[in-house]
N, C-alpha and C positions, 0 to 999 in steps of 0.2 A: 363544455366549454369551460366548465370551472376546473375541472383536471387541468385541462390545456396551459391556462392561466398559471395554474399553481404551480407547472412544471416548467413551463419559461418565467417565472417569477425568481423560483428557486435556483435557476442556473445562471438568470441572471446576477442573482448575489454571488450562488460561488464566484463565478465569472469576475467580479469586480473585486472580493476579497483576494484572489487567487491576483489579480494584476497588480492592486495597490499592494500587495506584499510584497512582490518580485521587482515593482518598483523600489520601494525602500529598502530592498536589500542591495540595490544595483547603486542607490544614492546613499549609502548609510546612514538611512534613518532607523536608527536602531529600535528606540520608543517603538514606532510604529510600525515595525517588522515583527516587533515581539505580539504586540495586538493584534494584529492580525494571522498572524502563525498560530494563536489560539482560535482563531475564527473558522480556521479552513475547514478543518474536519466536520464541524458541524453542517459548513453549508454546506460539503459534500451529501454528507449526510439525507440531510435536507432536500435534497434535489430528489436522490436515490428515490428518497421516502414519497415523493412526489409523484414518480413515475412507476410506484407498486403499491398505489393504493389497493385497496380491498380486503379482506378478513378472510381466512387467515394466510400473510405474508408465505411465500415459497421459503423454506428449509434454508436456501443459498443467501437468499436476502436477508431473511434474519440474524443468520451468523455474520452476513459481508457487514451489518450495521454495530456489531458488536466489535468486530472488529475495527470499527473507523474508531467507537467510543475509547477502544484502548490506544488507536492511535493519538486522539484527542489528549489522554492522559500523557503520552508519550511525549508530547509536546509543550506541555503546560505543567508538569509535574515539578520536570527538573528546573523551573525558575523560583520556585521554594525553597532548594536544596542549592549544597556549596560544594563545589570539587568533582572529586570521586564519587561521593553519593548521587549527584545530579546526573553524572553519565552513568552509572548504574540504575538510578529509576528510569530514564529515558533507555536504555538497553530493553530491560526488564520488561517496562509497557509495549515496546515495540515486539518484543519477544513473545509476549501473548497475545498481540493481534496478529503476528505472522503464524503461530499456532491454530489463532481463529480461522484465519482466510485459507490454512490450507484443508481445514478441516470442512471451510465453505466448499470446495473443491473437490474434494476425496470422493464424492459421489460421481461424478465423471471422472474419475482416474483414468477410467478405459478408454478415456478420448485424449488423455493427457500426450505429452510430448515424448517421455517415456514408453507409452503403448505404443503410439504412431512412428517412432523413429527412437528404437532402442542407442543407436549411436549417437543420438545429441546427450545421453550420460555422461560420455566422455568428455563433452565440451563443458558441461555445468560446474562435472567433477573437476575440470582444469581450473575452471576460475574459482572454485572452491580452494583451491592448494594454493593459486595465486594469491587470494585474498589472504590468506593467513599467513603465507611465507614472508608476507611484504610486512604485515602487522607484527608476528611473533617475536620481532626482538622489543619492541617497545614496550609490547602487552604486559608484560609479568605476568603476576598473579591473576590479569583479568583474562589470560589466554584461552581458560577454561571459556570462561562465557560467551565469548569470542567467537573459538569453535562450535558453541549450540546456538548460538545467532545466528552464524552462517549458516549452519545447516540446515536451522527451520526456514532462512530466508529460499535457499535454496531449494527447498522441499515445495515451498509455497509455488515458486517461479514455474516450476516442473508443472504439478498440479494445474495450474492455471491456466495451460493449455486446454483443458477438457472444456472449458467454457466458452473455446473458442479462439482464433487469431487474435483478434482487439484484447481479451484477458491476455493470452499469451505474452504477447507486446508488453501489454502492462505489467505481468512478472518480472520479465526481464527488464525493465525500466526501472522500476521499485531496485531490483539486483544492483543495478549501477548507480543509482542514489546513495543504498546504505553502505553499498560497497566503498563511496566517497567518504562517508561518514568514517568508518573505519580507517583507511587512510588519512582523513586528517587528522585523527585520535594519535595514533601510532605511527606513520611513515613519515616521519620528517620531511622526505625529500618529495612527498604530494603536496606540491603548494602550487595551484592553478591561479591565474586569475579570479574573482568572483567566486570563490569557492561553495560562499554560503546560497548567491544567485543558483549556481550549478544545480547544488545539493537540492534546493528547495523548489526550482523548474521542474527537475524530474522526478520530485516526489510528488509534487501534488500533478503531475502529469501520469505516472505510475497509479494514484489514487481514483483519478479519473476515469482512466481508461476499466482498471476492475469495476468499479460503481457501474458505468455504462454497458460493461458486458454482462454482468452479473443481472441489471434492468431487463436486456434484452435474452437473457438466459429465461426470467420470470416468465415476460409475455411473450416467449416460446412453449413456455411450459401449460401457460393459462389458456392460449390457444390449441393447445394438443388436448387439452381436458375436455373443450371445449368439442373436440372433434369425436369427441368417444361417445359413440350411442346409449341414452339410457337403457337401463333394463328393461324387459318386457313386464 
């Protein structure tokens, strides 16, 4: 009962922080948006941790929690820096988060999009080329960093399918969210209404979908271990 209560409580906290943050984005409450953005990833991490109690936690859970930590740094560190330094800090921490996520899903690569449907790699490659092409003109010396980050993001999105369709969709949504960050920074023509809301709503959705899929995978692995007969 305690475990269920903890899961419910942490889910409520994550949902509340997310809703308040998105409402602040829509109403231009910048101060409230800043505070709640810093709270988002700890709330998601708490929810995932509550769903995966027990020691030791599976590798995929530990890696994903670590990735959430770097995502939190990406949300937080730029607030203490100005100009390009803040942007590079954000990209740097998010890059590390993507590499950690990719390492979490790497053992499941045989079930990834690339393994199940090799043709899908062409779609991901096309997306990568389009993003880089649209941003290259204004990226200047930041273009190499953009290339590395875009490649890591696409790699994570491909590998996420190994954890199931929920994770796969989460990876695609993450790709869309971070693509909008790049376009907003380097493609002046990209200026949809409520860009901040669009970026953050997809970012939150992606992290929640991936965390949910990781929790499901951990539960499935625990069930498989329980079904293995003990040695005589």
